CHARMM internal coordinates of N, CA and C (Angstrom, degrees):
IC EDIT
DIST 1 N 1 CA 1.3518
DIST 1 CA 1 C 1.5673
ANGL 1 N 1 CA 1 C 112.05
DIST 1 C 2 N 1.2415
ANGL 1 CA 1 C 2 N 122.26
DIHE 1 N 1 CA 1 C 2 N 115.56
DIST 2 N 2 CA 1.4306
ANGL 1 C 2 N 2 CA 126.61
DIHE 1 CA 1 C 2 N 2 CA -176.08
DIST 2 CA 2 C 1.6108
ANGL 2 N 2 CA 2 C 109.21
DIHE 1 C 2 N 2 CA 2 C -67.56
DIST 2 C 3 N 1.3555
ANGL 2 CA 2 C 3 N 115.90
DIHE 2 N 2 CA 2 C 3 N 146.83
DIST 3 N 3 CA 1.3676
ANGL 2 C 3 N 3 CA 112.99
DIHE 2 CA 2 C 3 N 3 CA 173.69
DIST 3 CA 3 C 1.5960
ANGL 3 N 3 CA 3 C 110.19
DIHE 2 C 3 N 3 CA 3 C -93.58
DIST 3 C 4 N 1.4218
ANGL 3 CA 3 C 4 N 111.92
DIHE 3 N 3 CA 3 C 4 N 157.32
DIST 4 N 4 CA 1.4556
ANGL 3 C 4 N 4 CA 115.99
DIHE 3 CA 3 C 4 N 4 CA -173.80
DIST 4 CA 4 C 1.4836
ANGL 4 N 4 CA 4 C 108.87
DIHE 3 C 4 N 4 CA 4 C -75.39
DIST 4 C 5 N 1.3357
ANGL 4 CA 4 C 5 N 119.89
DIHE 4 N 4 CA 4 C 5 N -41.07
DIST 5 N 5 CA 1.5110
ANGL 4 C 5 N 5 CA 125.49
DIHE 4 CA 4 C 5 N 5 CA -178.07
DIST 5 CA 5 C 1.4838
ANGL 5 N 5 CA 5 C 104.93
DIHE 4 C 5 N 5 CA 5 C -122.80
DIST 5 C 6 N 1.3000
ANGL 5 CA 5 C 6 N 108.98
DIHE 5 N 5 CA 5 C 6 N 151.51
DIST 6 N 6 CA 1.5353
ANGL 5 C 6 N 6 CA 118.75
DIHE 5 CA 5 C 6 N 6 CA 167.60
DIST 6 CA 6 C 1.4930
ANGL 6 N 6 CA 6 C 105.82
DIHE 5 C 6 N 6 CA 6 C -93.90
DIST 6 C 7 N 1.2950
ANGL 6 CA 6 C 7 N 112.48
DIHE 6 N 6 CA 6 C 7 N -175.68
DIST 7 N 7 CA 1.6220
ANGL 6 C 7 N 7 CA 118.18
DIHE 6 CA 6 C 7 N 7 CA -170.85
DIST 7 CA 7 C 1.4599
ANGL 7 N 7 CA 7 C 111.61
DIHE 6 C 7 N 7 CA 7 C -68.03
DIST 7 C 8 N 1.4306
ANGL 7 CA 7 C 8 N 110.57
DIHE 7 N 7 CA 7 C 8 N -41.86
DIST 8 N 8 CA 1.4844
ANGL 7 C 8 N 8 CA 115.07
DIHE 7 CA 7 C 8 N 8 CA -177.44
DIST 8 CA 8 C 1.5257
ANGL 8 N 8 CA 8 C 113.52
DIHE 7 C 8 N 8 CA 8 C -67.62
DIST 8 C 9 N 1.3509
ANGL 8 CA 8 C 9 N 116.61
DIHE 8 N 8 CA 8 C 9 N -38.09
DIST 9 N 9 CA 1.4540
ANGL 8 C 9 N 9 CA 119.61
DIHE 8 CA 8 C 9 N 9 CA 178.90
DIST 9 CA 9 C 1.5309
ANGL 9 N 9 CA 9 C 112.37
DIHE 8 C 9 N 9 CA 9 C -66.65
DIST 9 C 10 N 1.3579
ANGL 9 CA 9 C 10 N 115.23
DIHE 9 N 9 CA 9 C 10 N -39.32
DIST 10 N 10 CA 1.4003
ANGL 9 C 10 N 10 CA 124.10
DIHE 9 CA 9 C 10 N 10 CA 179.72
DIST 10 CA 10 C 1.5652
ANGL 10 N 10 CA 10 C 111.63
DIHE 9 C 10 N 10 CA 10 C -59.86
DIST 10 C 11 N 1.3985
ANGL 10 CA 10 C 11 N 108.67
DIHE 10 N 10 CA 10 C 11 N -47.44
DIST 11 N 11 CA 1.4889
ANGL 10 C 11 N 11 CA 115.53
DIHE 10 CA 10 C 11 N 11 CA 178.10
DIST 11 CA 11 C 1.4574
ANGL 11 N 11 CA 11 C 115.12
DIHE 10 C 11 N 11 CA 11 C -60.76
DIST 11 C 12 N 1.3609
ANGL 11 CA 11 C 12 N 116.70
DIHE 11 N 11 CA 11 C 12 N -42.56
DIST 12 N 12 CA 1.3969
ANGL 11 C 12 N 12 CA 122.38
DIHE 11 CA 11 C 12 N 12 CA 172.89
DIST 12 CA 12 C 1.5429
ANGL 12 N 12 CA 12 C 117.99
DIHE 11 C 12 N 12 CA 12 C -54.12
DIST 12 C 13 N 1.3701
ANGL 12 CA 12 C 13 N 108.28
DIHE 12 N 12 CA 12 C 13 N -48.39
DIST 13 N 13 CA 1.4198
ANGL 12 C 13 N 13 CA 115.46
DIHE 12 CA 12 C 13 N 13 CA -178.82
DIST 13 CA 13 C 1.6085
ANGL 13 N 13 CA 13 C 111.23
DIHE 12 C 13 N 13 CA 13 C -68.47
DIST 13 C 14 N 1.3163
ANGL 13 CA 13 C 14 N 115.63
DIHE 13 N 13 CA 13 C 14 N -36.15
DIST 14 N 14 CA 1.4782
ANGL 13 C 14 N 14 CA 119.11
DIHE 13 CA 13 C 14 N 14 CA 173.43
DIST 14 CA 14 C 1.5538
ANGL 14 N 14 CA 14 C 115.31
DIHE 13 C 14 N 14 CA 14 C -66.75
DIST 14 C 15 N 1.2294
ANGL 14 CA 14 C 15 N 115.77
DIHE 14 N 14 CA 14 C 15 N -33.86
DIST 15 N 15 CA 1.5364
ANGL 14 C 15 N 15 CA 124.20
DIHE 14 CA 14 C 15 N 15 CA 176.67
DIST 15 CA 15 C 1.6360
ANGL 15 N 15 CA 15 C 107.81
DIHE 14 C 15 N 15 CA 15 C -66.80
DIST 15 C 16 N 1.2821
ANGL 15 CA 15 C 16 N 111.47
DIHE 15 N 15 CA 15 C 16 N -45.10
DIST 16 N 16 CA 1.4704
ANGL 15 C 16 N 16 CA 115.22
DIHE 15 CA 15 C 16 N 16 CA -174.93
DIST 16 CA 16 C 1.5603
ANGL 16 N 16 CA 16 C 104.49
DIHE 15 C 16 N 16 CA 16 C -71.21
DIST 16 C 17 N 1.3064
ANGL 16 CA 16 C 17 N 120.72
DIHE 16 N 16 CA 16 C 17 N -42.11
DIST 17 N 17 CA 1.4452
ANGL 16 C 17 N 17 CA 122.68
DIHE 16 CA 16 C 17 N 17 CA 178.46
DIST 17 CA 17 C 1.5442
ANGL 17 N 17 CA 17 C 113.86
DIHE 16 C 17 N 17 CA 17 C -57.03
DIST 17 C 18 N 1.3616
ANGL 17 CA 17 C 18 N 110.11
DIHE 17 N 17 CA 17 C 18 N -43.96
DIST 18 N 18 CA 1.5051
ANGL 17 C 18 N 18 CA 109.84
DIHE 17 CA 17 C 18 N 18 CA 177.50
DIST 18 CA 18 C 1.4139
ANGL 18 N 18 CA 18 C 114.78
DIHE 17 C 18 N 18 CA 18 C -66.87
DIST 18 C 19 N 1.4066
ANGL 18 CA 18 C 19 N 120.77
DIHE 18 N 18 CA 18 C 19 N -41.42
DIST 19 N 19 CA 1.4671
ANGL 18 C 19 N 19 CA 121.17
DIHE 18 CA 18 C 19 N 19 CA 175.99
DIST 19 CA 19 C 1.5327
ANGL 19 N 19 CA 19 C 111.63
DIHE 18 C 19 N 19 CA 19 C -59.50
DIST 19 C 20 N 1.2921
ANGL 19 CA 19 C 20 N 119.35
DIHE 19 N 19 CA 19 C 20 N -37.06
DIST 20 N 20 CA 1.4605
ANGL 19 C 20 N 20 CA 125.52
DIHE 19 CA 19 C 20 N 20 CA 177.78
DIST 20 CA 20 C 1.5494
ANGL 20 N 20 CA 20 C 114.01
DIHE 19 C 20 N 20 CA 20 C -56.05
DIST 20 C 21 N 1.4094
ANGL 20 CA 20 C 21 N 106.61
DIHE 20 N 20 CA 20 C 21 N -50.66
DIST 21 N 21 CA 1.4815
ANGL 20 C 21 N 21 CA 116.54
DIHE 20 CA 20 C 21 N 21 CA 179.95
DIST 21 CA 21 C 1.5251
ANGL 21 N 21 CA 21 C 109.15
DIHE 20 C 21 N 21 CA 21 C -68.34
DIST 21 C 22 N 1.2584
ANGL 21 CA 21 C 22 N 118.52
DIHE 21 N 21 CA 21 C 22 N -34.83
DIST 22 N 22 CA 1.5605
ANGL 21 C 22 N 22 CA 117.37
DIHE 21 CA 21 C 22 N 22 CA 178.40
DIST 22 CA 22 C 1.5247
ANGL 22 N 22 CA 22 C 109.31
DIHE 21 C 22 N 22 CA 22 C -68.38
DIST 22 C 23 N 1.3192
ANGL 22 CA 22 C 23 N 119.82
DIHE 22 N 22 CA 22 C 23 N -33.46
DIST 23 N 23 CA 1.4188
ANGL 22 C 23 N 23 CA 121.80
DIHE 22 CA 22 C 23 N 23 CA -179.92
DIST 23 CA 23 C 1.6086
ANGL 23 N 23 CA 23 C 106.38
DIHE 22 C 23 N 23 CA 23 C -73.30
DIST 23 C 24 N 1.3110
ANGL 23 CA 23 C 24 N 122.24
DIHE 23 N 23 CA 23 C 24 N -36.09
DIST 24 N 24 CA 1.3356
ANGL 23 C 24 N 24 CA 123.73
DIHE 23 CA 23 C 24 N 24 CA 171.05
DIST 24 CA 24 C 1.6012
ANGL 24 N 24 CA 24 C 114.84
DIHE 23 C 24 N 24 CA 24 C -59.85
DIST 24 C 25 N 1.2939
ANGL 24 CA 24 C 25 N 112.46
DIHE 24 N 24 CA 24 C 25 N -35.45
DIST 25 N 25 CA 1.4524
ANGL 24 C 25 N 25 CA 120.89
DIHE 24 CA 24 C 25 N 25 CA -175.28
DIST 25 CA 25 C 1.6507
ANGL 25 N 25 CA 25 C 102.88
DIHE 24 C 25 N 25 CA 25 C -74.61
DIST 25 C 26 N 1.2606
ANGL 25 CA 25 C 26 N 118.00
DIHE 25 N 25 CA 25 C 26 N -39.77
DIST 26 N 26 CA 1.4350
ANGL 25 C 26 N 26 CA 122.43
DIHE 25 CA 25 C 26 N 26 CA 175.89
DIST 26 CA 26 C 1.5274
ANGL 26 N 26 CA 26 C 111.41
DIHE 25 C 26 N 26 CA 26 C -60.31
DIST 26 C 27 N 1.3387
ANGL 26 CA 26 C 27 N 119.44
DIHE 26 N 26 CA 26 C 27 N -42.69
DIST 27 N 27 CA 1.4105
ANGL 26 C 27 N 27 CA 123.79
DIHE 26 CA 26 C 27 N 27 CA -179.96
DIST 27 CA 27 C 1.5202
ANGL 27 N 27 CA 27 C 107.04
DIHE 26 C 27 N 27 CA 27 C -67.68
DIST 27 C 28 N 1.3863
ANGL 27 CA 27 C 28 N 122.16
DIHE 27 N 27 CA 27 C 28 N -39.60
DIST 28 N 28 CA 1.4683
ANGL 27 C 28 N 28 CA 126.38
DIHE 27 CA 27 C 28 N 28 CA 177.44
DIST 28 CA 28 C 1.5583
ANGL 28 N 28 CA 28 C 110.19
DIHE 27 C 28 N 28 CA 28 C -60.52
DIST 28 C 29 N 1.3524
ANGL 28 CA 28 C 29 N 114.94
DIHE 28 N 28 CA 28 C 29 N -39.93
DIST 29 N 29 CA 1.4503
ANGL 28 C 29 N 29 CA 121.21
DIHE 28 CA 28 C 29 N 29 CA -177.68
DIST 29 CA 29 C 1.5172
ANGL 29 N 29 CA 29 C 110.20
DIHE 28 C 29 N 29 CA 29 C -69.59
DIST 29 C 30 N 1.3314
ANGL 29 CA 29 C 30 N 116.59
DIHE 29 N 29 CA 29 C 30 N -38.10
DIST 30 N 30 CA 1.4769
ANGL 29 C 30 N 30 CA 117.73
DIHE 29 CA 29 C 30 N 30 CA 174.27
DIST 30 CA 30 C 1.5190
ANGL 30 N 30 CA 30 C 110.61
DIHE 29 C 30 N 30 CA 30 C -67.15
DIST 30 C 31 N 1.3559
ANGL 30 CA 30 C 31 N 118.58
DIHE 30 N 30 CA 30 C 31 N -34.47
DIST 31 N 31 CA 1.4887
ANGL 30 C 31 N 31 CA 114.61
DIHE 30 CA 30 C 31 N 31 CA 177.30
DIST 31 CA 31 C 1.4855
ANGL 31 N 31 CA 31 C 115.88
DIHE 30 C 31 N 31 CA 31 C -69.41
DIST 31 C 32 N 1.4124
ANGL 31 CA 31 C 32 N 109.74
DIHE 31 N 31 CA 31 C 32 N -34.27
DIST 32 N 32 CA 1.5148
ANGL 31 C 32 N 32 CA 116.37
DIHE 31 CA 31 C 32 N 32 CA 177.88
DIST 32 CA 32 C 1.4725
ANGL 32 N 32 CA 32 C 108.95
DIHE 31 C 32 N 32 CA 32 C -64.68
DIST 32 C 33 N 1.3154
ANGL 32 CA 32 C 33 N 119.00
DIHE 32 N 32 CA 32 C 33 N -45.99
DIST 33 N 33 CA 1.5421
ANGL 32 C 33 N 33 CA 122.89
DIHE 32 CA 32 C 33 N 33 CA -178.27
DIST 33 CA 33 C 1.5669
ANGL 33 N 33 CA 33 C 105.86
DIHE 32 C 33 N 33 CA 33 C -61.88
DIST 33 C 34 N 1.3167
ANGL 33 CA 33 C 34 N 121.81
DIHE 33 N 33 CA 33 C 34 N -44.13
DIST 34 N 34 CA 1.4771
ANGL 33 C 34 N 34 CA 123.41
DIHE 33 CA 33 C 34 N 34 CA -179.99
DIST 34 CA 34 C 1.5664
ANGL 34 N 34 CA 34 C 109.92
DIHE 33 C 34 N 34 CA 34 C -62.04
DIST 34 C 35 N 1.3559
ANGL 34 CA 34 C 35 N 115.61
DIHE 34 N 34 CA 34 C 35 N -40.36
DIST 35 N 35 CA 1.5306
ANGL 34 C 35 N 35 CA 112.61
DIHE 34 CA 34 C 35 N 35 CA -179.30
DIST 35 CA 35 C 1.4932
ANGL 35 N 35 CA 35 C 109.82
DIHE 34 C 35 N 35 CA 35 C -77.88
DIST 35 C 36 N 1.2426
ANGL 35 CA 35 C 36 N 125.19
DIHE 35 N 35 CA 35 C 36 N -26.71
DIST 36 N 36 CA 1.4651
ANGL 35 C 36 N 36 CA 127.06
DIHE 35 CA 35 C 36 N 36 CA 176.75
DIST 36 CA 36 C 1.6880
ANGL 36 N 36 CA 36 C 105.70
DIHE 35 C 36 N 36 CA 36 C -63.51
DIST 36 C 37 N 1.3694
ANGL 36 CA 36 C 37 N 109.71
DIHE 36 N 36 CA 36 C 37 N -46.45
DIST 37 N 37 CA 1.5778
ANGL 36 C 37 N 37 CA 109.23
DIHE 36 CA 36 C 37 N 37 CA -175.98
DIST 37 CA 37 C 1.4972
ANGL 37 N 37 CA 37 C 107.55
DIHE 36 C 37 N 37 CA 37 C -67.04
DIST 37 C 38 N 1.2728
ANGL 37 CA 37 C 38 N 117.88
DIHE 37 N 37 CA 37 C 38 N -41.70
DIST 38 N 38 CA 1.5503
ANGL 37 C 38 N 38 CA 121.53
DIHE 37 CA 37 C 38 N 38 CA 171.75
DIST 38 CA 38 C 1.4469
ANGL 38 N 38 CA 38 C 113.65
DIHE 37 C 38 N 38 CA 38 C -46.43
DIST 38 C 39 N 1.3476
ANGL 38 CA 38 C 39 N 115.44
DIHE 38 N 38 CA 38 C 39 N -57.82
DIST 39 N 39 CA 1.4627
ANGL 38 C 39 N 39 CA 120.38
DIHE 38 CA 38 C 39 N 39 CA -178.04
DIST 39 CA 39 C 1.4581
ANGL 39 N 39 CA 39 C 112.75
DIHE 38 C 39 N 39 CA 39 C -65.06
DIST 39 C 40 N 1.4345
ANGL 39 CA 39 C 40 N 120.35
DIHE 39 N 39 CA 39 C 40 N -26.37
DIST 40 N 40 CA 1.4494
ANGL 39 C 40 N 40 CA 120.10
DIHE 39 CA 39 C 40 N 40 CA 179.35
DIST 40 CA 40 C 1.6290
ANGL 40 N 40 CA 40 C 107.14
DIHE 39 C 40 N 40 CA 40 C -73.32
DIST 40 C 41 N 1.3415
ANGL 40 CA 40 C 41 N 111.00
DIHE 40 N 40 CA 40 C 41 N -36.54
DIST 41 N 41 CA 1.4814
ANGL 40 C 41 N 41 CA 109.48
DIHE 40 CA 40 C 41 N 41 CA 175.14
DIST 41 CA 41 C 1.5408
ANGL 41 N 41 CA 41 C 118.79
DIHE 40 C 41 N 41 CA 41 C -63.87
DIST 41 C 42 N 1.2586
ANGL 41 CA 41 C 42 N 114.07
DIHE 41 N 41 CA 41 C 42 N -25.01
DIST 42 N 42 CA 1.4656
ANGL 41 C 42 N 42 CA 121.89
DIHE 41 CA 41 C 42 N 42 CA -178.06
DIST 42 CA 42 C 1.5188
ANGL 42 N 42 CA 42 C 110.11
DIHE 41 C 42 N 42 CA 42 C -84.00
DIST 42 C 43 N 1.3463
ANGL 42 CA 42 C 43 N 115.05
DIHE 42 N 42 CA 42 C 43 N -48.39
DIST 43 N 43 CA 1.5172
ANGL 42 C 43 N 43 CA 120.05
DIHE 42 CA 42 C 43 N 43 CA -174.24
DIST 43 CA 43 C 1.5738
ANGL 43 N 43 CA 43 C 110.60
DIHE 42 C 43 N 43 CA 43 C -79.56
DIST 43 C 44 N 1.3013
ANGL 43 CA 43 C 44 N 123.43
DIHE 43 N 43 CA 43 C 44 N -36.63
DIST 44 N 44 CA 1.4505
ANGL 43 C 44 N 44 CA 119.85
DIHE 43 CA 43 C 44 N 44 CA 177.34
DIST 44 CA 44 C 1.5306
ANGL 44 N 44 CA 44 C 112.35
DIHE 43 C 44 N 44 CA 44 C 66.38
DIST 44 C 45 N 1.3174
ANGL 44 CA 44 C 45 N 117.97
DIHE 44 N 44 CA 44 C 45 N 30.07
DIST 45 N 45 CA 1.4662
ANGL 44 C 45 N 45 CA 124.90
DIHE 44 CA 44 C 45 N 45 CA 173.39
DIST 45 CA 45 C 1.5326
ANGL 45 N 45 CA 45 C 109.28
DIHE 44 C 45 N 45 CA 45 C -84.55
DIST 45 C 46 N 1.2059
ANGL 45 CA 45 C 46 N 122.00
DIHE 45 N 45 CA 45 C 46 N 129.24
DIST 46 N 46 CA 1.5196
ANGL 45 C 46 N 46 CA 118.88
DIHE 45 CA 45 C 46 N 46 CA -172.98
DIST 46 CA 46 C 1.4962
ANGL 46 N 46 CA 46 C 110.94
DIHE 45 C 46 N 46 CA 46 C -80.99
DIST 46 C 47 N 1.2924
ANGL 46 CA 46 C 47 N 116.08
DIHE 46 N 46 CA 46 C 47 N -56.65
DIST 47 N 47 CA 1.5191
ANGL 46 C 47 N 47 CA 120.75
DIHE 46 CA 46 C 47 N 47 CA -176.32
DIST 47 CA 47 C 1.5099
ANGL 47 N 47 CA 47 C 112.15
DIHE 46 C 47 N 47 CA 47 C -72.73
DIST 47 C 48 N 1.2641
ANGL 47 CA 47 C 48 N 119.21
DIHE 47 N 47 CA 47 C 48 N -46.84
DIST 48 N 48 CA 1.5653
ANGL 47 C 48 N 48 CA 120.08
DIHE 47 CA 47 C 48 N 48 CA -178.62
DIST 48 CA 48 C 1.4602
ANGL 48 N 48 CA 48 C 107.30
DIHE 47 C 48 N 48 CA 48 C -67.73
DIST 48 C 49 N 1.3199
ANGL 48 CA 48 C 49 N 122.03
DIHE 48 N 48 CA 48 C 49 N -35.88
DIST 49 N 49 CA 1.5169
ANGL 48 C 49 N 49 CA 120.11
DIHE 48 CA 48 C 49 N 49 CA 179.08
DIST 49 CA 49 C 1.4747
ANGL 49 N 49 CA 49 C 107.71
DIHE 48 C 49 N 49 CA 49 C -66.78
DIST 49 C 50 N 1.2165
ANGL 49 CA 49 C 50 N 123.27
DIHE 49 N 49 CA 49 C 50 N -44.16
DIST 50 N 50 CA 1.4160
ANGL 49 C 50 N 50 CA 128.10
DIHE 49 CA 49 C 50 N 50 CA -176.60
DIST 50 CA 50 C 1.6282
ANGL 50 N 50 CA 50 C 105.52
DIHE 49 C 50 N 50 CA 50 C -60.88
DIST 50 C 51 N 1.1898
ANGL 50 CA 50 C 51 N 114.51
DIHE 50 N 50 CA 50 C 51 N -47.85
DIST 51 N 51 CA 1.5081
ANGL 50 C 51 N 51 CA 118.49
DIHE 50 CA 50 C 51 N 51 CA -176.38
DIST 51 CA 51 C 1.6273
ANGL 51 N 51 CA 51 C 112.07
DIHE 50 C 51 N 51 CA 51 C -63.74
DIST 51 C 52 N 1.3224
ANGL 51 CA 51 C 52 N 109.56
DIHE 51 N 51 CA 51 C 52 N -46.44
DIST 52 N 52 CA 1.5240
ANGL 51 C 52 N 52 CA 116.05
DIHE 51 CA 51 C 52 N 52 CA -178.68
DIST 52 CA 52 C 1.4984
ANGL 52 N 52 CA 52 C 108.15
DIHE 51 C 52 N 52 CA 52 C -66.39
DIST 52 C 53 N 1.2932
ANGL 52 CA 52 C 53 N 119.13
DIHE 52 N 52 CA 52 C 53 N -40.80
DIST 53 N 53 CA 1.4818
ANGL 52 C 53 N 53 CA 121.85
DIHE 52 CA 52 C 53 N 53 CA 179.21
DIST 53 CA 53 C 1.5312
ANGL 53 N 53 CA 53 C 114.10
DIHE 52 C 53 N 53 CA 53 C -62.95
DIST 53 C 54 N 1.3616
ANGL 53 CA 53 C 54 N 109.09
DIHE 53 N 53 CA 53 C 54 N -40.00
DIST 54 N 54 CA 1.5213
ANGL 53 C 54 N 54 CA 114.58
DIHE 53 CA 53 C 54 N 54 CA 178.96
DIST 54 CA 54 C 1.6025
ANGL 54 N 54 CA 54 C 111.70
DIHE 53 C 54 N 54 CA 54 C -66.08
DIST 54 C 55 N 1.3667
ANGL 54 CA 54 C 55 N 112.42
DIHE 54 N 54 CA 54 C 55 N -42.11
DIST 55 N 55 CA 1.4500
ANGL 54 C 55 N 55 CA 114.75
DIHE 54 CA 54 C 55 N 55 CA -179.86
DIST 55 CA 55 C 1.6255
ANGL 55 N 55 CA 55 C 110.47
DIHE 54 C 55 N 55 CA 55 C -70.31
DIST 55 C 56 N 1.2807
ANGL 55 CA 55 C 56 N 119.72
DIHE 55 N 55 CA 55 C 56 N -37.12
DIST 56 N 56 CA 1.4222
ANGL 55 C 56 N 56 CA 123.34
DIHE 55 CA 55 C 56 N 56 CA 171.54
DIST 56 CA 56 C 1.5360
ANGL 56 N 56 CA 56 C 113.21
DIHE 55 C 56 N 56 CA 56 C -57.04
DIST 56 C 57 N 1.2720
ANGL 56 CA 56 C 57 N 113.93
DIHE 56 N 56 CA 56 C 57 N -45.96
DIST 57 N 57 CA 1.4541
ANGL 56 C 57 N 57 CA 122.28
DIHE 56 CA 56 C 57 N 57 CA -177.27
DIST 57 CA 57 C 1.5290
ANGL 57 N 57 CA 57 C 107.66
DIHE 56 C 57 N 57 CA 57 C -72.04
DIST 57 C 58 N 1.2613
ANGL 57 CA 57 C 58 N 123.89
DIHE 57 N 57 CA 57 C 58 N -40.60
DIST 58 N 58 CA 1.4665
ANGL 57 C 58 N 58 CA 126.93
DIHE 57 CA 57 C 58 N 58 CA 169.19
DIST 58 CA 58 C 1.4314
ANGL 58 N 58 CA 58 C 113.48
DIHE 57 C 58 N 58 CA 58 C -59.25
DIST 58 C 59 N 1.2840
ANGL 58 CA 58 C 59 N 119.61
DIHE 58 N 58 CA 58 C 59 N -40.10
DIST 59 N 59 CA 1.5305
ANGL 58 C 59 N 59 CA 122.39
DIHE 58 CA 58 C 59 N 59 CA 172.57
DIST 59 CA 59 C 1.4564
ANGL 59 N 59 CA 59 C 113.13
DIHE 58 C 59 N 59 CA 59 C -59.47
DIST 59 C 60 N 1.3063
ANGL 59 CA 59 C 60 N 116.58
DIHE 59 N 59 CA 59 C 60 N -43.43
DIST 60 N 60 CA 1.4733
ANGL 59 C 60 N 60 CA 120.24
DIHE 59 CA 59 C 60 N 60 CA -179.09
DIST 60 CA 60 C 1.4834
ANGL 60 N 60 CA 60 C 109.90
DIHE 59 C 60 N 60 CA 60 C -63.64
DIST 60 C 61 N 1.3813
ANGL 60 CA 60 C 61 N 117.01
DIHE 60 N 60 CA 60 C 61 N -52.37
DIST 61 N 61 CA 1.4794
ANGL 60 C 61 N 61 CA 127.31
DIHE 60 CA 60 C 61 N 61 CA 178.09
DIST 61 CA 61 C 1.5609
ANGL 61 N 61 CA 61 C 112.43
DIHE 60 C 61 N 61 CA 61 C -51.61
DIST 61 C 62 N 1.3570
ANGL 61 CA 61 C 62 N 115.02
DIHE 61 N 61 CA 61 C 62 N -44.28
DIST 62 N 62 CA 1.3306
ANGL 61 C 62 N 62 CA 118.14
DIHE 61 CA 61 C 62 N 62 CA 179.33
DIST 62 CA 62 C 1.6124
ANGL 62 N 62 CA 62 C 113.53
DIHE 61 C 62 N 62 CA 62 C -71.10
DIST 62 C 63 N 1.3286
ANGL 62 CA 62 C 63 N 112.63
DIHE 62 N 62 CA 62 C 63 N -36.23
DIST 63 N 63 CA 1.4813
ANGL 62 C 63 N 63 CA 119.10
DIHE 62 CA 62 C 63 N 63 CA 174.61
DIST 63 CA 63 C 1.5145
ANGL 63 N 63 CA 63 C 108.62
DIHE 62 C 63 N 63 CA 63 C -60.64
DIST 63 C 64 N 1.3603
ANGL 63 CA 63 C 64 N 120.22
DIHE 63 N 63 CA 63 C 64 N -48.06
DIST 64 N 64 CA 1.4460
ANGL 63 C 64 N 64 CA 120.59
DIHE 63 CA 63 C 64 N 64 CA 179.64
DIST 64 CA 64 C 1.5066
ANGL 64 N 64 CA 64 C 113.21
DIHE 63 C 64 N 64 CA 64 C -65.69
DIST 64 C 65 N 1.3102
ANGL 64 CA 64 C 65 N 118.76
DIHE 64 N 64 CA 64 C 65 N -38.42
DIST 65 N 65 CA 1.4694
ANGL 64 C 65 N 65 CA 121.27
DIHE 64 CA 64 C 65 N 65 CA 179.28
DIST 65 CA 65 C 1.5650
ANGL 65 N 65 CA 65 C 110.53
DIHE 64 C 65 N 65 CA 65 C -68.15
DIST 65 C 66 N 1.3855
ANGL 65 CA 65 C 66 N 116.66
DIHE 65 N 65 CA 65 C 66 N -36.15
DIST 66 N 66 CA 1.3567
ANGL 65 C 66 N 66 CA 116.37
DIHE 65 CA 65 C 66 N 66 CA 176.56
DIST 66 CA 66 C 1.4996
ANGL 66 N 66 CA 66 C 115.21
DIHE 65 C 66 N 66 CA 66 C -69.35
DIST 66 C 67 N 1.3954
ANGL 66 CA 66 C 67 N 115.74
DIHE 66 N 66 CA 66 C 67 N -33.17
DIST 67 N 67 CA 1.5438
ANGL 66 C 67 N 67 CA 116.39
DIHE 66 CA 66 C 67 N 67 CA 171.82
DIST 67 CA 67 C 1.4155
ANGL 67 N 67 CA 67 C 111.91
DIHE 66 C 67 N 67 CA 67 C -67.17
DIST 67 C 68 N 1.3429
ANGL 67 CA 67 C 68 N 123.39
DIHE 67 N 67 CA 67 C 68 N -43.08
DIST 68 N 68 CA 1.4244
ANGL 67 C 68 N 68 CA 122.05
DIHE 67 CA 67 C 68 N 68 CA 179.14
DIST 68 CA 68 C 1.4987
ANGL 68 N 68 CA 68 C 112.68
DIHE 67 C 68 N 68 CA 68 C -66.79
DIST 68 C 69 N 1.3377
ANGL 68 CA 68 C 69 N 116.89
DIHE 68 N 68 CA 68 C 69 N -33.52
DIST 69 N 69 CA 1.6019
ANGL 68 C 69 N 69 CA 116.29
DIHE 68 CA 68 C 69 N 69 CA 173.54
DIST 69 CA 69 C 1.5341
ANGL 69 N 69 CA 69 C 109.42
DIHE 68 C 69 N 69 CA 69 C -67.80
DIST 69 C 70 N 1.2485
ANGL 69 CA 69 C 70 N 118.29
DIHE 69 N 69 CA 69 C 70 N -39.87
DIST 70 N 70 CA 1.5674
ANGL 69 C 70 N 70 CA 120.23
DIHE 69 CA 69 C 70 N 70 CA -179.62
DIST 70 CA 70 C 1.4707
ANGL 70 N 70 CA 70 C 104.44
DIHE 69 C 70 N 70 CA 70 C -67.93
DIST 70 C 71 N 1.2925
ANGL 70 CA 70 C 71 N 124.50
DIHE 70 N 70 CA 70 C 71 N -37.32
DIST 71 N 71 CA 1.5590
ANGL 70 C 71 N 71 CA 121.75
DIHE 70 CA 70 C 71 N 71 CA -176.11
DIST 71 CA 71 C 1.4838
ANGL 71 N 71 CA 71 C 104.37
DIHE 70 C 71 N 71 CA 71 C -67.98
DIST 71 C 72 N 1.2768
ANGL 71 CA 71 C 72 N 122.90
DIHE 71 N 71 CA 71 C 72 N -37.86
DIST 72 N 72 CA 1.4674
ANGL 71 C 72 N 72 CA 123.66
DIHE 71 CA 71 C 72 N 72 CA -177.61
DIST 72 CA 72 C 1.4207
ANGL 72 N 72 CA 72 C 111.55
DIHE 71 C 72 N 72 CA 72 C -72.25
DIST 72 C 73 N 1.4065
ANGL 72 CA 72 C 73 N 117.51
DIHE 72 N 72 CA 72 C 73 N -49.26
DIST 73 N 73 CA 1.4628
ANGL 72 C 73 N 73 CA 124.49
DIHE 72 CA 72 C 73 N 73 CA 177.08
DIST 73 CA 73 C 1.5550
ANGL 73 N 73 CA 73 C 113.43
DIHE 72 C 73 N 73 CA 73 C -58.20
DIST 73 C 74 N 1.3529
ANGL 73 CA 73 C 74 N 108.41
DIHE 73 N 73 CA 73 C 74 N -56.57
DIST 74 N 74 CA 1.5810
ANGL 73 C 74 N 74 CA 111.26
DIHE 73 CA 73 C 74 N 74 CA -174.89
DIST 74 CA 74 C 1.4341
ANGL 74 N 74 CA 74 C 109.54
DIHE 73 C 74 N 74 CA 74 C -76.73
END
COOR INIT
IC SEED 1 N 1 CA 1 C
IC BUILD
């Protein structure tokens, strides 16, 4: 029974899939950051707004760095 993909083709497809999912996660992180900023404009809580905005921004920075690291490694 012949295989559909050899090892090199499977690795290429897997790498492309990982990069696509990381791009989707970056888009999700941008949406989360936007929603946190909109929520902060409505609630006007000083400390909680700052902490949530920092966490959302940190999430976006980590997602971007993960994508760049995966791009270099893969």
